[in-house]
N, C-alpha and C positions, 0 to 999 in steps of 0.2 A: 504494500499499500504506499509506503514511504517513497519508494522508487518512482511510483506514478505521479505522486505528489510533486516530486523534484523535477521531474520530467515535464510536468505542465508549468511548474515556475519557471523552467528554463525555456519553454516556449513563449511564456509571457515577457520574459526579458528579453528575447529576440524581437518581439513584435514591437515592443517599447522603443528598443534601439533603431529599428527601421522608420518608425514614426518620428523619432526625433532628428533624424537627418534626411528628410523627405526628399530633397533636391539630390542628394548624393546617392539615395536610394533609386529614385528615377533614372539617373543617369547610368547606374550600374546594371539595371534590368534590361536596357535598350538593346544590349548585344545579344542577349538571350531571346528577347522578343523577336528581332530581326531573323535570328536564326531559326527559331521554332516556326516563324510564319513561313520562311522560305520552305523548309522541310516539308510542312503540313500542307501548305499551298500545292506544292509539287506533286505531293501524294494524292491530294484531293483532286487534283485536275488530271493526273495519271488514272487514279480509280474511276473517275466518271467517264472519261474518255473511252477507257478500255471497257467499261461496262456497256456503255452506249454503243461501240462498235459490235462487240460479242452479240449484244442483244438484236443488233441489225442483220446478223447472220443467222437469227433463230430460224429463219425460215429453211435453213439446210438440216434442221434436227439435231437430235442429241443421240449418241450412241449408233449413229447410222453409217451404213456404208453404201456408197453409190456405184453404179456400173456406168463407166464414162470412156471416151476414147482418149481423153487427155488426163494426164495425172495432176493433181493438185500440187504435188511437188515437183521440182525439175527432175527430169529423168537422167540416164547416163549422159555424160558430156558427148560422148561419140554416137549417141542415137540420132539417126536422120530424123528431122523434124517432119518430112513429108510422109513418113511412116504413119505418124498419129492420123493424118487426114485420110489414109487409105484404110484404115480400121473400120469395120462396119458397126454401125449404131446398134443399140439394143431393140429388140422387137416385142411385139405382144406374145409372139409364140415363146420366146426365151423366158419371159415373165412367167407365164403359165407353167413351163417346163421346170423353173426354179422354185415357184410355189409349191408344186405337188410333191416336190422331193427334199427339200432344205429342211435340216433338223436343228440347226444352230441359229435360228432366227425367231423372233417372236412375231414377226409379220414381214410381208414383202409386198411391194405395190409398184405400180408403174404410172407415170404421168407424163404429159406433154404440154409445152407452153407456147403462146403465141401473143402478140400484141394485137388488139383489136379495139373498135369502136362499139359501144354500147348505146342503145337509144331507147327512149320512153316518150313517147308523143313527141312534143316539139324539143325534148332535153335530150342532150346527148352528153357522153363522156368519152373523150379520145385518149389513146394510150393506155388503155386498161391491160392489165397482165392476165390473160385468160389461160386457164389450165384444164385440161381434160384428166380425170382422176378416176381411180378403180374404188371399190368399198374400202379396200384396205388402206387406203390413203390416211384416214384419220388414225389409224393405228401406228404409222410410222412417223407422221408429222402432226404437230399439234394444230388442232382445228377448234379453236376457242370462239364460240358464238354468243353473240349478245342477244339475239332474237330468233326465232325459228328453230329449225332442225337441220340434221345432216342426212344425205341421201341414203335410203334403203337399200340393201343388197339386190332387191327385184328391180329397183328404179335404175340402179347401174346397169344391170345384166339386160335390161329392156331399153337401155340408151333412151330414157326419157329426158325430154327438153326441159330440164329444171337447173335452177341456178342459185348459188350462194354468193352474195355480193358483199364487197368491202365497204366500211361505213363511208367513206368518201364519195364512192359511186352512189350508194342509195340515197345520200343527202342531195346529191346533184339531179338525179332522175326523178325522185319524188320527195321534194323538199317539204318540211313540215308535217310528213305523214309516212306511215309505215308502207313499205313496197311489198310486204309479206303477202302472197296470193296474186300479186299483180303481174303483168307482162312485160318483158322487155325484149328488143331485137337485137341480135348479134349477127352480122352478116346476112340479113334478110331473114333469119329464122326466129321463131318466137320461143322464148322461154319464160316459164313461171318461177318467180322468186320465192324460195321455201327457207331462206336463212341470211342472216346479218352477221359477219364478223365482229368481233370485239375490236373497238377502236385502238390503234397502235399510236397514234399522233403522227408528227411529221417525221419523215424519214431522215436518216443521217448518212452523208456521203452518197446521196442518191442511190441507195440499195433499196431492193424491193420491199414493199410495205404491203401488209393484208389490206390496208384502206384503199389501195387502188387495185385490189386483185379480184378475180371471179373464178369459182370453180364450177365445172358442170361434169356429167358423166364422161367417160372416157370415149364410149361409142358415140355420143352427140358431138364430141369434139372431132371425131374421125369424119363426120359427115361435113364439116366444113373444111378441114384441113388434112393434107395427106401426111401420113408418118411413116417413118422408116428410112431406107435407104433412098437418096434424092428428094426426100421431103423433110418435115420436122422431126428433129432428132429426140425421141422419147427418153426418159431417164427411168431406169430400174433401181429402186432403192430397198434395202432390208435393215430392219431395226434388230440390232443384236440383243443377245440375252445378257442379264445383270451380272450373271455368274462367268461371261465371258471377257475377261480383263484384256483390253486393248484390241477386241474383236478378232484374236488370233484365229481361233476356230471357225468363225464365220468367213474370214478371209480364204482360208484354205478350202472351206467347202464350195464356197462361191466361185473358186478358181477352177475347182475340178468340174463343177455342174456345167461352167460356161465352156470350159474345154471340150467337154464330152458333147454338149449341144452343138458347137460350131465345128466338130470334127477336126480338132486340131490333133496332129500326131505328137508322140512325146518329144521328138527333135524340134518341133516347131515353137516359136515363143508365142507369149500370150499377146493376142491383138484386141485386148481391152485394158482398162486401168480401174483398178479398185481403190476409191477415195474415202477415207475417213473424214467425216464432217470435222472431227475434233482437231484435225491438222491446221485448219485455218486459226482456230481459237488458240492453239499452242502457239502458232507463229505470232499471232497478236501479242499473246503473253510475253514472248520472248523480247519482242521490241520495246514493250513497256517496262521490262525488268531492267533494260539498260538505262531508261530514261529515269527509272527510279534511283538507280545508282548516281545518275548526274544531280539528282535533286539531293541526295546525300551530301555529294561533293561540295555544291553550293551553299547549301545550309550549314555543313559542317565547319566551314571556315568561320561563319558568323557566330556560331555557337562557340568556337573555340576562343574568338576574340571575347565573347560575353563571358565564358568563364574565367579567363584572365583577368578581366574587369571586376568580376565578384571576388576572386581570390586576393586582387589588390586591395579592395575595399575591407575585405576582412582583415588583412593584415594592419590596416589603419585602425580598424575598430579596436583590435587586440590592443593596440599601441595606447589609444585614447582611454581605454578602459582598464588600464594595467591596475590603477589603485583600488578600482571597484572590485577587481578579481582577487587582489590581495586582501581585502576586507572579508569578501564572501569567503574565502579559504581559512582566514583566521577565525571565523565564526563557526567553521565546521563543514563549509560546503565541500562534498566530494568531487573528485577529479571528473567524473562523468556528468556531473551537474554543469560545471564550467564547458566540458565538451560539447555537450547538448546544446547549452545556450548559444554558441558560436555557430555551431553545425546547423541548427535549427534556423537561425539568421540567414546562413547561406541558402539553405533549400528553400527558405520562404522567398527570398529574393529571386531564385532561379524560377521558382513555382509561379509567382506573379507575372514574371517576364513570359514565360512559357503560355500561361493562361491568356495573357493578353494577345499574343501571337495567334493563339487558336481563336479567340474571339474575333480577331480581325478576320480569318479565314472564314470564319462562320457568317459575318455580314457579308463578305464578298460573295459567299454562295448564293445570294439573293440578286445579284446582276445577272441580267438576262444575255445569255450567250446564244441566242437562236434556239436550235433543237438540242443543245447540250445544256443539261441540267447538273450543276455543280453540288454535289452531295458531300458533306462533311461526315463520314463514318465514325461510329464509335470507336473502332479499332484505331483510326488515325488520332482521335482525341486521348485516348490511353498511351498511344505511343508518344505523343508530343509532351503529355505531362511525365511519363516516364522518363524521357530524355531529359527534361527539365530538372526532375529530381536527381538524376545521375550527375548532371553537371553541377548541381548545388553541393552534393556530396563530395565530388572530385575537388571542386574549387575550394571548399570550406574545410576539409578534413585536416589540412596541414596547419592552417592558421588555428583551428580549434584545438588540435593537439598542442601547438605551442602554449595556447592560454591554458589548458588543462595542466601542464606541467610546470608552470611558474611557481616559484617558491614563494609564499605569502609574505615573508619578511622583505624579501628583495623586491617583490612587487610593490608593497608600500612605498619602500626607501626610493624605488625608481620613479615614482609618481611625484 
């Protein structure tokens, strides 16, 4: 109990000392404020930007493997680029072949896309991302609906003229009313609207957004567009099992099935590419890791200067209060009481500076930056306060130790 009482008294002494030299206190914490602001500002910007970019690639799905002609990653350096163009696209027959036989996937789907204009009465929306999908599309990719429903399996098999619209398209074609159950025209064909996607908001880096997308059954899409070789290239995608770490089993099985379906001999190379959607997210993460290191370097110098400033002020404080230290020790104050008194002062200085830097970042997060929303995360707040505390301990430990080791008689005589 006595230990806690002495600790509390040490804390009170530290706060009193900071208040008595307010100008010096403010000048001391400026360095830490700037340093923590620089680090947390960079981390907040990096995290917000990384999250926004990754969310913009959400249309690729998670834990998904795609069958493409071109790999997401760069292929072998000596691989002729023209061979990629000679590879055959995926087909509906390959999709059905894979769907019937695959064991290491929770779902397989095929889809094809085109840019189209959609109309409803005198209203029209140009540049719509039109996709023809199978029933299993919802099992591979997220289909979040705000209103209405998804296609039934019988509707997909019958190639019914039904459509699910993005929020922006729906508001353009039918302002101030629900388009559910109403008709729209795509390339002269009438479609009945059965669903509306949840609103995603303004896109980032001009990447696809469901607000400007439309889904229709794959068979209905084929009535308007030719798919396959010399036509629009469909995409086969499979969602891996949760237990398949890295989708290794899925990749091996898809490779075997595609080689068998395409009749490739053992000596022939693959004429397809299997792309994991996580590759893009990992590549983005690697880029931002480098930026984060730069943030540490930029803020590190400021924090270093701030730490030296706090240490310098603490040495001055010890010198100014030498007689008080001598009196306290002569009255029975323990060494740890004196140590904590100056250590708390250094930590308080650093925490106030760090907290101010974090507060500045918080207010800056309200500044509009177009489609990018700055979000100060709880982890970054804890990081800023943790770094501030560490700087306070490092900067104050030596002066505090010197004060704790002073001889009471010598301390009073020096004063």
